[in-house]
N, C-alpha and C positions, 0 to 999 in steps of 0.2 A: 371173480375174477378184476381188478381194473387196473388194469396197463398199456399201457400203449406199446405194438406190435411194429417192430423194425421194416420197411419193407424197400421194394424196387416198384417201379412206374414205372410202362412205356407204351409208347401208341394214343392214337384218343378214337373217341366212338364208344360206343354204348361201354357199362364198366365189366368187365372180367375180374373174380378173384382165385388164384391160383392158392390152394393146402399143400400142403408137403406129406412127406411122411415121417414117420420114429425113425431121428439120425439124421433126417434130413438139412434142408433148408430154403427157402426163395430160390436162390443164384439155383442150384438145378435147378429148375423149370428157365433157365433163359432162353434157350435154342426155341422149345414151345414157345415160350410169353413173343421171340422172335419173332414168328414164325405168322402169330395173331393181332399181331399191334398195327396190322394193316387198316382192321374196320372194328377192335375190340384198344378200350384203353387197360391192360393187361396187372393187376395190382398183385406182386407176389410177396407177401407179406412170411417172415420167421412166425414159426407159431413158438408160442411159449416154452422156455427151456430149451431152444437151440436158436443156431446161429447167432444176430448180434439185438436179439431181444433180451426181457426180463425173466426172470430166474423167481419162477413163484411154488409156492407150497405142494397147492393143488393141480393135478393134470385130470382129472377125470373129462370125461365126453361133455355134459356141461357146464363145466367151466372154460374149457377151452371155445364151448359154443358162444360163451358168453364173451370172451376175449375179439371173438371174430364180429363177433355181435357189433360190438363196440368202434370194430376198426371201422366197419362200413359204414356206421353212425360219424363216427369224428369226423368221415371222410366224402360223410353227405353221396353215399353211391345209391342213386334209385335205380332199384331194380337191376342189383343185379347178377350178369351170371355165376353160381360155384363149381369151380371144378375145383374134386377132393383123392392125391389119392392116398390107398391106404391108410395112418395114423387119419391122415387128411381126409378124407372121401369119412372115414366114420364121425369126422369132426363138421363136416363138411353136411350133412343126412342132419345130424343131429341141431344147425341151425335150423336146420327146412321143417325139420321135426317140433321144434320149443320153444325157437328164438320167436319175434316179432316181426323177423324181417321180411321185406317180401323178393322172393324171388326171379327174375325173369326167366330163369331153368337151373337144375341141377343138376352137375356129372359128373359120375363115381368110378374113381379108374380101380379097380380092381380089388375092392372089397365088398362084404358084405355087411347087411345090418346086425351080424353075427357074434357071440361067444369062439373064441377062436380052443384050441385045444395046445396047441402051439405056443412056446414064449418065448419072449428072447431076454430071459432073464441070465441064460447064462454065457448070451453075448456082451450084456451092461455090465456084467460082473468081471469079465475078462477084461475091460475096456478099465473099469474102475483098479485093478489089482496092477496095470503099468504104469511103472513106478516113471513120474516123469522129472526127476530129478537132476541125472547127468544128463539127458535129453538134450538137443538143439536145434533137430530136424527132424522134417516127417520121415526119411530116408529113414534116420537111426529110429525113430517110433516105430516103424512098422517092419527092421527088423527085428524089433522084437517081440508085434505080435503075431510073426510069422509060423509061431508055431501051433497058438493055441488058436487060429484063426487062418486057416492054410488056403480060402481063398482070395488070392493077391486081388481081385476087381473090389471083391465085397470090402476089403481093408482100405483098399485107394479113396471106395466111398466115404469108410468113416474118416476117414484121417485128416479130409476137409475142415471135419469140427479140434482139430491139433490149428493156435494160433500160437506165437514168440511175443511173448512181452516180455521185457525187461531181462531178455538172454534165457526166459525159461519158457519152455510150452503148456503148454493152458486149452483143458478141453471146452471150447462153445458150449456143450453140452451139461444140463445140469442131471448127473448121472447118478447121482446119491438120490434122489428125486423121482426122476427113471427107474432105480432100481426097485425104489416102493410100492410105486404105484403100476406094476409093467402088466400085475393079471387084469389092474381094472383097463389098462390099454390093449391085452384082448380081449375083452368080453365088449358089451353094445348096451345106452342107458334103456328098462323097458320104458314104453311109450306105447299111448293108445290110439292117439289121432295121426289121421297119414297125411302126407304131404302129396296134395295132390296135384301138382303143380307137373310142368313137362320132364320127364327124368331121363339121363341115359348111364344104362350101367357096361363100362368099357373092361376089357378082362382081357389076357392072354388063356390061348387054347389050352396050353401046357400050363398055368398057375393053379395049383387047388386052394387059395385064399376063395375062388366065385367057381360053385356045381349047380349039378342039377338038385339037390337035396332045399339053395336056399334060393329059388325060385320062387317058391309061395312067400314066405317070412319078404322079399323083394315085394311081389306084388300088395299083400295084405299091406304098407308101408307105404308104399307108390306105385297106387293103382295106376299113373300112367306112363310108369314106368320103359323105356325102350331095353335090351339089354343087345350088346356087341359084341362079340368076340372074335380077337386079332388071331389070325394063326400063327404058328408056331412061336408063342411069342408066352413069354413066363410075368415074376408078374409086375418087372420090370419095365414095364408094355410103351410106354413114356422111351425110354432111351432104346430100348430095344428095337423096336420098329418106327421111328416118330412118325415116315413120312403114311403110316398106314394109321397110326393113333389121329394126327392130324387130319385126315381125312375121315376118319368116323368123326372128327368133332365140329369139323365142319360142315359135314350134309347134313347133322343133328342142329345147328343155330342155325341154318337155313334155312331151315323146316319151323 
């Protein structure tokens, strides 16, 4: 995948790259980046088919990992820390496991290197079916999606991906490609050689994305990994418990 990712950067110091999850963008991590910028130069790129980055036809984890590796090389980032959440966490793990990029450390937020049974396919198709033709605001889109996506917080998160161009709403997400590759995004590539660098798996205690059954797989691929649970937190730990999340990052990075 040869593409230049859109990104924001803040702070100074050693490089730290944050990869967002499915339906997200780099701007979702602005608060975390602002808290880390005093000791790190923090890059928050938009992954392919998200935010302002180019649309591509291949969203497999090896392809996304190559896009991130290319981003690191383009900006001459020497031994960056790589942090990824959810889909971004799987992409970050794939970078560490399959590319030539040398990392200072790896941080994986609430995801494991395994295949999951649950799928976001129905959610993607609900967004695809939204008729944007006569909608001119996110508020109107919110009302139109309310019956299909009852969770208001989730709707507000998804609607950040709508932008108004020439008085017409458009998705910044490449929903067609995401829909065709959603099963691949629920999986994880087969990897033989482990990553032996320092790794932190930080996860929410109420999340179902990491549990005890994943420990052996994590340790086999990331033998130097540490596990850190954040209490009373679900999958969106960086938004639900930002202080606890930052504390876990800072403790790991300072060591």
